[in-house]
Every structure is written in structure tokens, then in C-alpha cells.
C-alpha positions, 0 to 999 in steps of 0.5 A: 431320724431326729429334727431339732429344736430351737426351742422347748416346748412346756404345756401347762393345764393353761395352755390345754384347752377343753371345748365341752357342749353340755346338751349336742349329746343329749338330743339321743339318750330316753326322757328317763336318762334324760331325766336322772342326768339333769336331775328331775327324777331322784334316785331314791336312797336306800336300798329297801327303797331302792328294792320296792322302788318298781313293779318290777323290783318289789316281785322280784325282792318278793320272791327271794325272800319267799324262797329265804322263808322257805328254805329256813322251813324245809331246813329247820323241819328236815331234820334226817331220821339217820342223824340224833344228838345225845347230850355230848354226841353226835350219833350217825346211823349207816346199813348196808349189805355186803353179801349175805350180811347188813353191816350197821356202823353206828358214827359216835362223834363229841359235838362241838362244844362238848369236851370229853375228858374221861371214856364214856360208857355207851349202850346200843341197842340194834334192831334190824326190821323187816319189808313188812314191817316187823322185828327181825331181828336185834342185838346189844352192843357194849361201845366205850368211847376213848376220850383219848381218841379219834373224835369220831369212833364206830360201834358196828354190828353184823345182822343175816340178811333175812329180806331186812329192809331199816336198821333202828337203833337205840343208844342210851347215855347217862340215864338218857337214851335217842333212838335213829334209824336209817335204811338198808343200802343196797 
């Protein structure tokens, strides 16, 4: 049901009255909040000052710095023996047991900034080491990295399983060599 109005109501900002009692709600606040709101306590300016302004903040800041330092040191010194790099190539060696054989795979991948324009001849020497540390078997693979092929290419070799625990691979390319090794996954 509609009401008939004889007049139009127009409100302006002058018609709205707002009553604000400044101090009535400050009674219930804690002294620290009250001091911050009234300006007695000045907040620290700057990120570093706010990180070390209180005892708890200092502790958390020191803990974060310590954790970042430890992570960086571990990352820097934790070079995997299964991986290596040789000039333009990144190498990754894996070995696993299948039936009575040990299958060895050396992944040869062109580096991020390397541009391989022509086929490259790489010589790979594989050595199988038993659990006592003695040389069990060895082999050689002449591998050609195809410039037009996939970015990751593989050199493979197979050993007969004579309790082989470790496989070492010496990769030679352009009168330089690098040795990578890995444990056999069973």
C-alpha cells in the first residue's frame, strides 16, 4: 500500500547530524592502544626498525636470518654426486637393478646458456664398484650428442649383477673430463 505524500523529502549533507563522543570509548581500551591512538607512543618508521623494535620481533628476525643462512649454506655445499657439468653439458647418472642386470643411464643435456650448433662426440667410461669398494666391471661408450635432436639425450650401458653397489662414470669431452657416481637402486 502506498502512501500519498504531499511533499518531497530532499536530504543534504547539512541535514545529517553526527554526534561523536571522543573519549567515551577510550575508557575500555588497553593503555598501549590508547597511547598509540592519542599519539603518546610513536610507531617505528621503516621496515628494519619495526623488525627489531621489540624483544619478540628481534627474536623472530634473528631466527629468520639464521634459517636463511643455514638454507643457503646447505644449498651451496650440497652438490649431488649423481650430477655434474662439463663445458656446455649438464650430466645426470642413474643406475637401477632389473632382473639380473644393472642398467645405467647417463643423461646428457645442453646447458641453459649453451648453444650446441653441431654434433659433439663424447666418450663415457663406466665402472661398476662392488660393496667392498673393489672394481667389479668396466665399459666404454662412444656417444654422439646430436645438435638437431632432443635437448636431453642418453648414453646407456648394462652390467651383469655381481653385487654391484655403486656405478661411476667418467665423461670426456674436448680434453676435459668429469666423474659422476650414483648408488644402484634395487
